[in-house]
C-alpha positions in Angstrom: 30.7 28.7 -1.5 32.6 26.1 0.5 31.5 22.6 0.0 29.2 21.3 2.7 29.4 17.7 3.8 27.0 15.2 2.4 24.4 13.5 4.6 26.5 10.4 4.7 29.3 12.3 6.4 31.0 10.5 9.4 30.7 13.6 11.5 29.9 13.4 15.2 26.5 15.0 14.7 25.5 12.3 12.2 26.5 9.7 14.8 24.3 11.5 17.3 21.5 11.2 14.8 22.1 7.5 14.3 22.3 6.8 18.0 19.1 8.7 18.7 17.3 7.0 15.8 18.3 3.6 17.1 17.2 4.6 20.6 13.8 5.8 19.4 13.4 2.6 17.3 14.1 0.6 20.5 11.4 2.6 22.3 9.1 1.6 19.5 10.1 -2.1 19.8 11.2 -2.2 16.2 13.3 -5.3 16.8 10.1 -7.2 17.7 7.8 -5.6 15.1 10.2 -6.4 12.3 9.3 -10.0 12.7 5.5 -9.7 13.0 2.8 -10.7 10.5 0.8 -7.9 8.9 -1.2 -6.3 11.7 -5.0 -5.6 11.8 -4.8 -1.8 11.3 -5.3 -1.5 7.6 -4.7 -5.2 7.0 -6.4 -4.9 3.6 -3.9 -2.6 2.1 -0.9 -4.3 3.8 -2.0 -7.6 2.3 -2.2 -6.1 -1.2 1.3 -4.8 -1.0 2.7 -8.1 0.3 0.7 -10.0 -2.4 2.3 -8.0 -5.2 5.8 -8.7 -3.8 5.0 -12.4 -3.3 3.9 -12.8 -6.9 7.1 -11.2 -8.2 8.8 -13.8 -6.0 7.1 -16.9 -7.2 5.1 -16.0 -10.4 6.8 -13.6 -12.7 10.1 -11.9 -13.4 8.4 -9.3 -15.6 8.4 -5.9 -13.8 5.5 -4.8 -16.0 3.2 -7.6 -15.1 2.2 -7.0 -11.4 0.0 -9.8 -10.1 -1.9 -10.5 -6.8 -3.3 -13.6 -5.1 -6.9 -12.7 -5.8 -7.8 -14.2 -9.2 -10.3 -11.5 -10.2 -8.8 -10.6 -13.6 -9.0 -12.1 -17.1 -12.4 -13.7 -16.5 -11.5 -14.7 -12.9 -8.5 -16.7 -14.0 -5.5 -14.5 -13.1 -4.5 -11.8 -10.6 -3.0 -9.4 -13.1 -3.5 -5.8 -11.9 -1.5 -2.6 -11.5 -1.6 0.4 -9.2 1.3 2.4 -7.9 4.8 1.9 -9.4 5.8 -1.5 -8.1 9.5 -0.8 -7.5 9.5 -1.9 -3.8 7.4 -4.9 -4.5 9.7 -6.0 -7.3 12.8 -5.4 -5.2 11.4 -7.5 -2.3 10.3 -10.2 -4.7 13.7 -10.5 -6.3 15.5 -10.6 -2.9 13.0 -13.3 -1.8 14.1 -15.4 -4.8 17.5 -15.6 -3.1 16.5 -15.7 0.6 13.0 -17.2 0.5 9.9 -15.2 1.5 10.4 -13.4 4.8 8.3 -10.4 5.9 11.3 -9.4 8.1 13.2 -8.4 4.9 10.2 -6.4 3.6 9.8 -4.5 6.8 13.6 -4.0 7.1 13.7 -2.3 3.6 11.1 0.2 4.8 13.0 0.7 8.0 16.3 1.4 6.2 14.6 3.7 3.7 13.0 5.7 6.5 16.4 6.1 8.2 17.8 7.5 4.9 14.8 9.9 4.6 15.5 11.0 8.2 19.2 11.5 7.4 18.3 13.5 4.3 16.0 15.8 6.3 18.7 16.2 8.9 21.2 17.2 6.3 18.8 19.6 4.6 18.0 21.4 7.8 21.6 21.5 8.9 22.7 23.2 5.7 19.9 25.7 5.9 20.1 26.6 9.7 23.8 25.7 10.3 22.8 24.0 13.5 23.3 20.3 14.2 21.0 20.5 17.3 18.0 22.0 15.5 18.6 19.7 12.5 18.5 16.6 14.7 15.4 17.8 16.5 13.5 18.6 13.3 14.5 15.3 11.6 13.6 13.2 14.6 10.3 15.0 15.3 9.1 13.3 12.1 10.1 10.0 13.6 7.8 10.7 16.5 4.6 10.4 14.5 2.6 7.2 15.2 1.4 6.9 11.6 4.9 7.4 10.1 6.4 4.9 12.5 3.7 2.3 12.1 3.6 2.4 8.3 7.3 3.0 7.9 7.7 -0.7 8.5 4.1 -1.7 7.6 4.4 -2.6 3.9 2.5 0.4 2.4 4.3 2.8 0.1 3.2 6.0 1.8 6.3 6.4 4.1 8.8 5.2 1.5 7.3 7.9 -0.9 7.6 10.5 1.9 11.3 9.4 2.4 12.1 9.7 -1.3 10.6 13.2 -1.2 12.8 14.1 1.7 15.8 12.9 -0.3 14.5 15.1 -3.1 14.5 18.1 -0.8 18.1 17.4 0.2 19.1 17.7 -3.5 16.9 20.7 -3.8 18.8 22.4 -1.0 22.1 21.5 -2.6 20.9 23.0 -5.9 19.8 26.2 -4.0 23.2 26.5 -2.3 25.5 25.2 -5.0 23.7 26.0 -8.2 24.8 22.8 -10.1 22.1 21.5 -12.4 22.9 17.9 -11.6 21.5 18.4 -8.1 18.2 19.6 -9.6 18.2 16.6 -11.8 18.6 14.3 -8.8 16.0 16.2 -6.9 13.4 15.7 -9.7 14.4 12.1 -9.9 13.7 11.4 -6.2 10.5 13.5 -6.2 9.2 11.7 -9.2 10.1 8.3 -7.8 8.2 9.2 -4.6 5.3 10.3 -6.7 5.4 7.1 -8.6 5.1 5.2 -5.3 2.3 7.5 -4.0 0.9 10.3 -6.1 0.4 12.5 -3.0 4.2 12.6 -2.5 4.1 14.9 -5.6 3.0 17.9 -3.4 6.6 19.0 -3.1 7.3 18.9 -6.9 4.0 20.7 -7.6 4.8 23.4 -5.2 8.3 23.7 -6.6 6.7 24.0 -10.1 4.9 27.0 -8.8 8.2 28.6 -7.6 9.8 27.8 -11.0 6.9 29.5 -12.8 7.4 32.5 -10.5 11.1 32.6 -11.3 10.3 32.4 -15.0 7.8 35.2 -15.0 10.0 37.5 -12.9 13.4 36.5 -14.3 14.4 40.1 -14.6 14.3 40.6 -10.9 16.3 37.4 -10.1 19.5 39.3 -9.2 17.6 41.7 -6.8 16.6 38.9 -4.4 17.3 35.3 -3.5 15.8 32.8 -5.9 15.8 29.1 -5.9 15.5 28.8 -9.7 16.8 30.7 -12.6 13.6 30.1 -14.6 15.6 28.4 -17.4 14.4 26.0 -20.0 16.7 23.4 -18.7 15.0 23.5 -15.3 11.6 23.2 -16.9 12.8 20.3 -19.1 14.1 18.4 -16.1 10.8 18.9 -14.2 8.8 18.0 -17.3 10.6 14.7 -17.7 9.8 13.9 -14.1 6.1 14.5 -14.5 6.1 12.7 -17.8 7.6 9.6 -16.2 4.9 9.6 -13.5 2.2 10.0 -16.1 3.6 7.3 -18.3 3.4 4.7 -15.5 -0.1 5.5 -14.4 -1.2 5.5 -18.1 0.3 2.1 -18.4 -1.3 0.9 -15.2 -4.7 2.1 -16.5 -4.1 0.3 -19.9 -2.9 -2.9 -18.1 -6.0 -2.9 -15.9 -8.2 -2.3 -18.9 -6.6 -5.3 -20.7 -7.1 -7.7 -17.7 -10.2 -6.3 -16.1 -8.9 -6.2 -12.5 -8.2 -3.2 -10.2 -7.0 -3.4 -6.7 -6.5 0.3 -5.8 -8.3 3.5 -6.2 -6.3 6.1 -8.2 -8.7 9.0 -8.3 -10.2 11.8 -6.2 -12.4 10.9 -3.2 -13.9 14.3 -2.6 -16.1 15.7 0.2 -18.8 16.8 -2.2 -19.5 13.1 -3.2 -20.4 12.2 0.4 -23.8 12.3 2.0 -24.2 14.4 5.2 -24.0 11.4 7.5 -20.8 10.1 6.0 -19.3 13.6 6.1 -20.1 13.9 9.8 -18.7 10.4 10.6 -15.5 11.2 8.8 -15.1 14.5 10.5 -15.7 13.1 14.0 -13.2 10.3 13.5 -10.8 12.6 11.9 -10.8 15.1 14.7 -10.9 12.6 17.6 -8.6 9.9 16.2 -6.8 10.5 12.9 -5.3 13.9 13.7 -3.6 12.5 16.7 -2.1 9.6 14.7 -0.2 12.1 12.7 1.1 14.2 15.6 0.2 14.8 19.3 -1.4 18.1 20.3 2.0 19.4 21.5 3.4 19.2 18.0 0.3 20.8 16.5 0.7 23.6 19.0 4.3 24.1 17.8 3.2 24.3 14.2 0.5 26.8 15.2 3.2 29.0 16.9 5.4 28.6 13.8 2.5 29.7 11.5 1.6 32.6 13.7 5.2 33.8 13.8 5.6 33.6 10.1 2.5 35.6 9.5 3.8 38.3 11.9 7.3 38.2 10.3 6.3 37.5 6.7 8.4 40.4 5.4 11.5 38.9 6.9 11.2 35.8 4.7 12.4 35.7 1.1 9.4 35.9 -1.2 9.9 32.5 -2.7 9.9 30.9 0.8 6.6 32.7 1.5 5.2 31.4 -1.8 6.5 27.9 -1.1 4.8 27.8 2.3 1.6 29.2 0.9 1.5 26.7 -2.0 2.0 23.7 0.3 -0.6 25.0 2.8 -3.2 25.5 0.1 -2.2 22.0 -1.3 -2.8 20.4 2.1 -6.2 22.0 2.4 -7.1 20.9 -1.1 -5.9 17.4 -0.3 -8.2 17.1 2.7 -11.1 18.3 0.6 -10.3 16.0 -2.3 -9.8 12.9 0.0 -12.1 13.8 2.8 -13.5 10.3 3.4 -9.9 9.2 4.3 -10.5 11.0 7.6 -12.5 8.0 8.5 -9.6 6.1 10.0 -7.3 6.2 6.9 -4.4 7.8 8.7 -1.8 6.8 6.1 -3.3 9.1 3.6 -2.1 12.1 5.6 1.6 11.1 5.9 2.8 12.8 2.7 1.1 16.1 3.4 3.2 16.5 6.5 6.0 17.8 4.3 4.0 21.1 4.6 4.8 21.2 8.3 8.4 20.3 7.8 8.9 23.3 5.5 6.8 25.5 7.9 9.0 24.5 10.9 12.3 25.1 9.1 11.0 28.5 7.9 10.1 29.4 11.4 13.4 28.4 12.8 15.2 30.4 10.1 13.2 33.5 11.2 14.0 32.7 14.8 17.7 32.5 14.1 17.7 35.7 12.1 15.5 37.9 14.3 15.7 36.4 17.8 19.2 35.1 18.3 18.9 35.0 22.1 15.9 32.7 21.9 17.6 30.7 19.1 20.7 30.1 21.2 19.0 30.1 24.6 19.2 27.1 26.8 15.5 27.1 27.6 14.5 27.0 24.0 16.7 24.0 23.4 15.6 22.3 26.5 12.0 22.9 25.5 12.6 21.4 22.1 14.4 18.4 23.5 11.6 17.9 26.0 9.0 18.1 23.3 10.8 15.5 21.3 11.2 13.2 24.3 7.5 13.5 25.2 6.4 12.7 21.7 8.7 9.6 21.5 6.9 8.4 24.7 3.5 9.3 23.1 4.3 7.4 19.9 5.7 4.4 21.8 2.5 4.1 23.8 0.3 4.6 20.7 2.2 1.8 18.9 1.7 -0.4 22.0 -2.1 0.1 21.6 -1.9 -0.6 17.9 -0.1 -3.9 18.2 -2.2 -5.1 21.1 -5.1 -7.1 19.6 -6.5 -8.5 22.9 -9.1 -5.7 23.2 -8.6 -5.6 26.9 -6.1 -2.8 27.5 -7.1 -0.6 30.4 -6.2 2.9 31.4 -4.2 1.6 34.4 -1.7 -0.1 32.0 -0.9 3.1 30.1 0.7 6.4 30.8 -1.9 9.2 30.8 -0.5 10.7 27.5 -3.0 9.3 25.0 -6.1 11.0 23.8 -9.5 10.1 25.2 -10.9 8.4 22.1 -7.8 6.3 21.4 -8.1 3.6 24.0 -11.5 2.3 23.0 -10.6 2.8 19.3 -7.5 0.6 19.5 -9.2 -1.9 21.9 -11.7 -2.5 19.0 -8.9 -3.5 16.7 -8.7 -7.1 15.7 -8.6 -9.4 12.6 -12.4 -9.7 12.6 -13.6 -12.5 10.4 -10.0 -13.4 9.5 -8.9 -14.2 13.0 -9.3 -18.0 12.5 -7.1 -18.0 9.4 -4.1 -16.0 10.6 -2.1 -19.1 11.5 -4.1 -21.7 9.5 -1.5 -22.5 6.8 0.2 -25.6 8.6 -3.2 -27.1 9.2 -4.2 -26.7 5.6 -1.0 -28.4 4.4 -1.8 -31.3 6.9 -5.2 -31.6 5.2 -3.4 -32.0 1.8 -4.1 -28.5 0.5 -1.0 -27.5 -1.4 0.2 -24.0 -2.3 -0.8 -24.4 -5.9 -4.3 -25.4 -5.1 -6.9 -22.7 -5.7 -9.4 -22.0 -3.0 -12.5 -20.0 -2.2 -12.6 -18.3 1.2 -16.1 -17.0 1.6 -15.8 -14.8 4.7 -13.1 -12.4 3.5 -14.1 -9.0 2.1 -10.6 -7.8 1.6 -8.8 -8.4 -1.7 -5.8 -10.6 -0.5 -5.6 -11.0 3.2 -6.9 -14.5 3.7 -4.9 -15.8 0.8 -1.6 -14.5 2.3 -2.4 -16.2 5.6 -3.4 -19.5 3.9 -0.6 -19.4 1.3 -3.0 -20.1 -1.6 -4.5 -18.1 -4.5 -8.1 -18.0 -5.3 -11.3 -16.1 -4.8 -13.2 -14.5 -1.8 -16.1 -12.2 -1.3 -14.4 -9.2 -2.9 -15.8 -8.7 -6.4 -17.5 -12.1 -6.4 -21.1 -13.1 -6.1 -20.8 -16.5 -4.6 -24.5 -17.0 -3.9 -25.5 -16.3 -7.5 -26.4 -19.3 -9.6 -23.6 -20.5 -11.8 -20.9 -18.6 -10.0 -19.4 -21.5 -8.1 -19.5 -23.6 -11.3 -17.5 -20.9 -13.1 -14.9 -20.9 -10.3 -14.6 -24.7 -10.3 -14.1 -24.6 -14.0 -11.3 -22.0 -13.3 -9.6 -24.4 -10.9 -11.2 -23.9 -7.5 -10.6 -27.1 -5.4 -11.7 -26.1 -1.9 -14.3 -23.9 -0.2 -13.5 -22.5 3.2 -15.9 -20.6 5.4 -16.6 -19.7 9.1 -20.1 -18.5 8.8 -22.6 -21.4 8.6 -24.9 -19.4 6.4 -23.0 -20.7 3.4 -24.0 -24.3 4.1 -27.6 -23.2 4.5 -27.7 -21.1 1.3 -29.7 -22.8 -1.4 -27.0 -21.8 -4.0 -23.8 -22.6 -2.2 -25.1 -25.3 0.2 -25.3 -28.1 -2.4 -21.5 -27.7 -3.1 -20.6 -28.1 0.5 -21.1 -31.8 1.1 -17.6 -33.1 1.1 -16.2 -31.7 4.5 -12.6 -32.7 4.8 -11.8 -31.0 8.1 -12.5 -28.1 10.5 -9.6 -25.9 11.7 -10.2 -23.3 14.5 -13.8 -22.8 13.4 -13.0 -22.8 9.6 -14.8 -25.5 7.7 -12.9 -26.9 4.7 -14.9 -28.5 1.9 -13.6 -30.2 -1.2 -15.5 -28.9 -4.3 -17.2 -31.0 -6.9 -19.2 -29.8 -9.9 -22.9 -30.4 -9.5 -24.3 -33.0 -11.8 
């Protein structure tokens, strides 16, 4: 087989992809967003990620000692805790040691990685379909998803994990077309790396494990029909090493958390059967009115429905392994929704990695279209329709992001194009920093009051793990995992180094437990009262 150009080829089609990616990024105001503070939508999780990177920057060089600002570990004296593989956090932290801490650099790394993932998807589709036009459209369609665009430069690991999986698929396609084992090795490496960043990115590798099992069981028929795998021990060994690496990290993370007693993330199932009926109903309502449209607009879901229907009609035209691959991914997606059903309650980032199911579905559909309906495949109207669909969804995503980044709560229908879904405007108008609004820009004022970065503080009105500490630039304790109004608790935190108590709600001064500690008011900043702490005698 003739060697096909790599995705970094300087061909004209690649430059078309680059130009369109930049144009779409401009429509999404990426140049402005790259410089923003973490935004309110899922501030909690964004702050955790930034905190891990920050602590690699100014606390530890040791990759295997991830740490956060919230001192909830080791008897409320350290922030040592582990979750997903901290590769990106460590990389950002080490760069910050050279440049100084700058969230622009963190966001830029995510932006570049998503471009590489888009490039890999383009190269994979182009090799399969032998069409630059359809490859560009498919690749960029997955850059017209509000959730993918928002979280692609929003500090979380979900989109980077998805991008690494896309790179893994590029090497899988190369293995399928060239047969060299080194490509399967690289594929497993990138799939496993994505899975280390976010376990749900392992859907691809798990589905491919099913195909490998099929090839092994029916190895005798391998010459009779196309097969991705040979069913060899070498293929199994490579895959096993990948799964073992993922297991090794998460086993280490569990041990590390057990040693230090802190845990900032949830690495387990979150199933529908553990929910009460009211919680299930609420998750379902928000999921079908809000979350589903943060992944794709109705027009894209309609395209996927057409693709699925066409494949069911023409199932015999597909290689059996492609049918099995689609079936495994589809079943995996259904199981994912059931196993993490509460995430439908506004946790749109959970559903980014399962979109690989729809990428495989769409490419399979286009392959059938090319093979069985060449007039449609090559037709001007089909291509204009696809280009129009992409353009519409770029506009849809751009407007969705406008609503996400506007925290005024006053956007009206007259300010927007009528291409959003009914529940979206009130949903995003309700978005703000809530109790953390007064501390978003508080850091200079705290320094003016004499509170230094090394001073440990208590911020009583923060229920997240790290958000207030990032805005303040201090480490300490908040209402997450603490019992501030229990007798003896403040004394323990003072013994552990707490110097200042900050609060917005006056209830803390009235509380019979915390009130006696709040006598030395040193200042008030934007509604935040700052008290110097002293042990009670």
